[in-house]
N, C-alpha and C positions, 0 to 999 in steps of 0.2 A: 161692223164691216168697213168702217171708214179707213182704218189702217190698211185693210186688205186692198181697198181701192187705191190708196196712196202708193202702196207697193206695186200694184198693177200698172198704174199710170206712169210710174218711174220706169218700170220695165218697158212699157210700150214706147216712152219717149226715147229710151236708149236704142231700141230696135229701129225706130224711125230715123233717128239721127245718124246712127252708124251705118245701117244696111241700105237705107234709101237716100242718104245724103252724102256722108263721107266716102263710102265705098265707090260709088260711081264717079264722084268728083276728083278723087286722087289721081285717077288715070288721065284727067284732062289738064292737070297742073304742068307747067313747063318743066321739062327735064326729067319727068317721072317715066322711067322705062317700065316695061312689063315686069322684069325681075324685081326691080325696086318696089313697085306697087304691090306685087305679090308678097314680098317680105314684110312690107308695112301692114298689109291686110292680115297676114297670119298672126302678127303680134296683136293687132287691134281686135280681131275676132276671138283670139284666145282669151284676152281679157274680158271682152264682152260676154262670151259664153260662160266664164267663171262667175261673173256678176249675175248673169241670168240664172244660173243654177241656184245661187243663193236666194234671189228673189223668188224663183219658183218654189223653193223650199218654204219660204215665208208664206206664200199664197196657200200651199198645201196645209201648213200648220194652222192658219186661220180657218180653212175649210173644215178641218178635223175638229178643232177646238170650239168653233163658234157656230152661230146660226148660219144656215145655208139654204139656198133654194135649189131645185133641180136644174134650172137654166144656169145658175152660177156654177155649179159643179160641172156641168157639161162644158161650158165655155172654158173654165180653168183646166179641165182635163185635156181639151183640144190644145190649148196653148202649151201645156207641159209635155204632152205627147209629141207635138211638133218639135219642141226643143230637143227632146230625147232622141228623136229620129235624126235630127241635124247632128247632134253630138256623136251618136254611136253608129250611124249608117252613112251619112253624107260627108261629114267632115273628114273621115279617114280617106275617102276617095279623093276629096279635094286636096288633101295633104300630099297624097301620092302624086297627084297631077302636078302640084306646085313644086314638089321636090324634083320632078323631072324637068320642069321649065327652068328652075333655078340651077340645075346641073347643065343647062345649055341645050337640052333636047327640044326639038320642035315636034309638034304633033297637032292632032285635031283638038278643038275646044272640048272641054268636059261637059257632058250632059248633066253631071252631078251638080254643076253650078246652077243650072236652070231649076233642078229640083230643090236646091237650097233656097233660091229666091221664092219659088212657090210656097215653100214651107214658112218663109218669112212673112208672106202675105197672109197665109192662113193664120199664123201665130199672132200677127198684129191685129187682124179682125177679131180673133177670139179674145185677145187681151182687152180690146176696146169694149167688146160685149160684156166681158166679165167685170170690168171696172164699172160700167154703167149699172149692170145687175147688182153689183155690190153696194151701190149707193141707193138703189131703189128700196 
């Protein structure tokens, strides 16, 4: 399960770096407007989510093929489920909202963004727990 842990900690590192460091900081950079930040964010998160999908598949393959414990399966399932909810339920809502902002519309902030952040926290915690469980 050492390779599973390596995949997991790589995934966790990417989530922490992009979601909790890059994403909030880009809007503080001089000259970055909301439309510019949203455009950058869409590109970055699309790439992140593609890599996450590959890493999630790797975790699932290791769980299916190798030895596993109940806690490891639960933690991995929570992380993968959080990713799936983000990809198929939350991201479409965020894309619709950013499409409107990029088209020049003004409107209330999206609650979907808060849901996405909450899922990132859950996913990060589950990845950490799965990585530790994989090494135990």
